[in-house]
C-alpha positions in Angstrom: 1.7 -1.7 23.0 5.3 -2.4 22.4 7.7 0.4 21.5 10.3 -0.1 18.8 13.7 1.8 18.7 14.3 2.7 15.1 17.8 2.5 13.9 18.9 5.2 11.4 18.8 2.9 8.4 15.4 1.3 7.8 13.9 -0.1 4.6 10.1 0.3 4.3 8.3 -1.8 1.6 4.8 -2.8 0.7 3.9 -6.2 2.3 0.6 -7.0 0.6 2.0 -9.7 -1.6 3.7 -11.3 1.4 0.8 -11.3 4.0 -2.3 -10.5 1.9 -3.5 -7.7 4.1 -4.5 -4.4 2.6 -2.5 -1.3 3.6 0.3 -3.4 5.0 4.0 -2.7 5.0 7.3 -4.2 6.2 9.9 -2.3 8.1 13.4 -3.9 8.1 16.4 -2.6 9.9 20.0 -3.0 8.7 20.6 -5.6 11.4 17.9 -7.8 10.0 15.0 -7.2 12.3 11.7 -7.2 10.5 8.3 -5.8 11.6 5.0 -6.0 9.7 2.3 -3.4 10.1 -1.0 -2.6 8.6 -3.3 0.4 8.7 -7.1 0.9 8.2 -6.6 2.9 5.0 -4.1 3.8 2.4 -4.1 7.4 3.6 -3.3 6.2 7.2 -0.5 4.0 5.8 1.1 7.0 4.0 1.1 9.0 7.2 2.6 6.2 9.3 5.3 5.4 6.7 6.3 9.0 6.4 6.4 9.4 10.2 8.6 6.3 10.5 11.0 7.7 7.9 11.2 11.0 9.7 11.7 9.2 13.1 14.4 7.0 11.8 16.4 10.1 10.8 16.1 11.8 14.2 
């Protein structure tokens, strides 16, 4: 597993239309780095997205 250092300003958006994978989302940093993720369920996605938002503010 690769670790990602989160910058303080990230943009998290839904990625289904882009990659056609359920429960997927895109994380983009202010410097233009983009990461695509997906989860097994919508509930899991909500937890992960919220955790990323909190972690990026730390």
